[in-house]
N, C-alpha and C positions, 0 to 999 in steps of 0.2 A: 445611577438607579438602578437598583435590580427589581425586575419586573414581578410584579406576583402571581405565581403561577397555579393560585390556589392551594398549592401546600405544604403544609408547614415544614419549617426544616429544621432537620432532624438535631434532637437535645441530649442532654445526658448520654447513657452507653451507645444511645445508636448512633450517635452521631459521632463518638471514640471509634465507634466498630467501621464505620465508613471513614474514619481518617487514617484507621491501622489497615482497613482493607485496599484503600489506593497506595499506602508506605508498602504495603506487603506487594502487590503488582509493581511499583514502580522498583522494590529490592528484588524481585526476579528477574526482570527484564534482565536488570545492570547485573546481577551474578550469573545471572545463564548465559546470555552475551560473551562473559570475563572467560566462562567455565561452564562448559554443557555438562560435564560432568558434577558440578557445585553439589552440593545434600543442601535437604531444606534445611535442616539448621544455622547453616549461611546464610538463605534467604531470609530467615527470624534474626538472626545476629544483626544483618544490614540492616532490615526494616523495623530494629528495636522494639520488635513484638514475641513475648513468649514462645517457643515449639508449640504449648498447648495449642493457645491461639491458633496460629499457623494453621495444626492438622483437624481445628473444628470448622476451619473453614474451606480447605483446600485439603481432604484425605490422602491424596498422593501426588505425586511428584508431577503426573501424567496431566494430572486437572487442571493445577497448577500454572504447567506449561500449557495447557491450552486457550486458560486462560490469556495468557499473555500473549501466544500467538492472535487469538480474537482480537485481541486490543490494537495488535499488529495490523492487521485485515482491514478492522473501520479505520483506522490511520487513514492506507490506501485511499478507502472507499470517499470518506470525505475530502481528501485530495482530488479526485477523481470528480466526483461531483459537483466539486468550485468549478473547476474545468468547464466541465458541462453546463454549467449556469454563467459560464464567461463566454461573449455575442463577438467578442474578441477577434480577431486575423488570427485563423487557425495555428500558423505556426507559435505565434506567442503565445497565444493558450497553450500548445504542446508543452513549451520550452518551460511555460511557468507552470505547469504541471508536472512536470522533471521534479525541476527545485522544490515545489510544494510536498513529491512522492521521495524523494533526499531527507529531505526536511525532517519528512512526519515518523523517520526511525522505525516505518512498518516493515522495510525491506529487512533489516537485521533480526527486527524480530520474528520474520519467518524463516528465516535460519534454521533457527529453532524447531522448525514445524519435524521436519524428521528426528528429531531425541524423543519422540514419544510418539503413542499409539490412539489416534485420537478418537472419541467418543462419535463422531457425527456429527455433533453440534456445530465445528467449523465448517462443513461443508458448503451450507447454503451463503453464509459472510465470502466465501470461498468465492461460490460463483459470482456471488453479487458485484467482490473486484474485477474477477476476469469482465464479466460484459461493462462494466462502468470504464475499466481501461481499457478497451477494444474501443470503446463508443470514443474514447479520446482519439487515439491513435486514429483511427477511419475519417479525424477532423482533417490532417494536414495531407497524410498520405492516399485515404481513400475517395477525398473531394476530388480529383486529379480525372476529369472526363473529357476525352475527344468526342470523337463519332464514333467508335470502331471498339467494340468490347473487346478483340484480344488484345490491339491498341491500346488502348484502358488498361490492359491487367498488366503489360508489358511496362508499362510506364511508372503502375502505381509500383510494383515491382522493383523498376531503375531509381526513385525518389527513396524508397523503404533502403534498398541499400546504400546510397547514400545517407540519409541518417543514423543505420545503425554505423557503418563506417566512423561520424561524424563521432561516436559514440566510447569507438575503441581506438585505441590510441598505442602507438606508431602503426600498426599495421595495418594495408589497405587491403582491401577485394577488390576483386572486378567485377565493374557495374555490370549489371545482368543488359541485355540488351542495349538498340542504340538512341543515343539523344535524344529529345522532341527537336524537330524542323519550328523552325519561326512560323511557320505557315499553321503546324499545330497549338503552337502556343499561340499567333492571332486568334485561330477558331478557338480558343479555350473562353476568350475575352468578349 
């Protein structure tokens, strides 16, 4: 059952406009990911709306691409915020975040960011996405603390290199610093 938010559901033309807008954004995501050089008319055709309707809502391709990128940023922010709300073991939380991050499609949408000149509306969501992702990464990597600040940093960099190497295949990089001693691991606990 849908909770009553106090706002009436859109009806008539407003409902149709909302539905068309979502169809346009979905079509734009698909069309521009397939071919960043595609035209607005390609989006209108895929969305099943007239070009006049499309141009009434989005005057330029840059404006539409900005909305598609904003949609991608919001998907990434949602994935990161879900991870930050998860009180589980940091590595498992990080792994679940990476799955959500990839499944969100946000990363693919952000590949379009270099295809237009942003109007500034994407700066705040981009900052928010960066902050949330950094907080998620800090869990498994930044949580490692011994007693010696330089050694902490060395071990954090070592574990980060392990994580990054695990994400890259088949090449392996050299791990920075020496591995932790049993005494260091024991001290952690």
